[in-house]
C-alpha positions in Angstrom: -66.9 -69.5 -75.6 -68.5 -69.7 -72.2 -71.4 -71.7 -70.7 -73.8 -70.1 -68.1 -76.8 -71.3 -66.3 -79.7 -69.0 -65.4 -81.4 -70.2 -62.2 -84.3 -67.9 -62.7 -85.2 -69.4 -66.0 -83.6 -72.9 -65.5 -81.9 -72.5 -68.9 -78.4 -73.1 -70.2 -76.7 -70.5 -72.4 -73.7 -70.6 -74.6 -71.8 -67.4 -75.4 -69.7 -67.2 -78.6 -68.3 -64.9 -81.2 -69.7 -65.2 -84.7 -68.4 -63.7 -87.9 -71.2 -62.0 -89.9 -70.1 -61.7 -93.6 -72.9 -59.3 -94.4 -71.3 -56.6 -92.2 -67.7 -58.0 -92.3 -67.5 -58.0 -88.5 -67.4 -60.4 -85.5 -70.2 -60.0 -83.0 -70.9 -61.6 -79.6 -73.9 -63.9 -79.5 -75.6 -65.7 -76.6 -77.6 -68.8 -77.5 -80.2 -70.6 -75.4 -79.2 -74.2 -75.7 -81.7 -75.6 -73.2 -84.0 -77.3 -75.7 -82.6 -76.8 -79.2 -80.6 -73.7 -80.1 -82.0 -70.2 -80.4 -80.3 -66.8 -80.3 -81.0 -64.9 -77.1 -79.1 -61.6 -77.6 -76.2 -60.2 -79.5 -73.8 -57.3 -79.3 -71.8 -55.6 -82.1 -68.7 -55.9 -79.9 -66.7 -59.2 -80.0 -63.8 -60.3 -77.8 -61.3 -63.0 -77.4 -62.8 -64.1 -74.1 -66.1 -63.9 -72.4 -65.1 -62.9 -68.9 -68.5 -63.3 -67.2 -72.2 -63.7 -67.9 -74.8 -62.6 -65.3 -78.6 -62.6 -65.3 -79.9 -59.6 -63.3 -83.5 -60.7 -63.8 -85.5 -63.2 -65.9 -85.5 -61.1 -69.0 -82.0 -59.7 -69.4 -78.3 -60.5 -69.5 -75.0 -58.7 -68.7 -71.7 -59.9 -70.0 -68.1 -58.9 -70.2 -65.7 -59.3 -73.1 -61.9 -59.1 -73.3 -60.5 -58.3 -76.7 -57.1 -57.7 -78.2 -57.0 -54.0 -77.3 -60.0 -53.3 -75.0 -62.6 -54.8 -72.7 -66.3 -54.2 -72.8 -69.4 -54.8 -70.6 -72.7 -55.1 -72.4 -76.3 -55.4 -71.3 -79.3 -56.6 -73.3 -82.8 -57.8 -73.0 -83.5 -61.3 -74.4 -84.4 -61.3 -78.1 -82.8 -57.9 -78.6 -79.4 -56.3 -79.3 -77.2 -55.7 -76.3 -76.0 -52.2 -75.6 -72.5 -51.2 -74.6 -72.4 -50.2 -70.9 -68.7 -49.6 -70.4 -65.4 -49.9 -72.3 -61.9 -49.9 -71.1 -61.1 -47.4 -74.0 -63.4 -44.7 -72.5 
């Protein structure tokens, strides 16, 4: 898990991996924990560690994951699924 503060929105975010039994897979999820808890974005890739979280603008997030066999960088708009930008396996 990793905490990140977005200065543009003055919000605090928590990144975590969550197991979804409906698809039998771990996914990466970023929650807005500023006032309550709400999901901000999610990616179908999960990792052991969140390497970084960055906010390029007030509506999107970029984050890096290190897994057991590969690392990934994902980018997503808030309230939407994050897309894979790059993977160490490519």
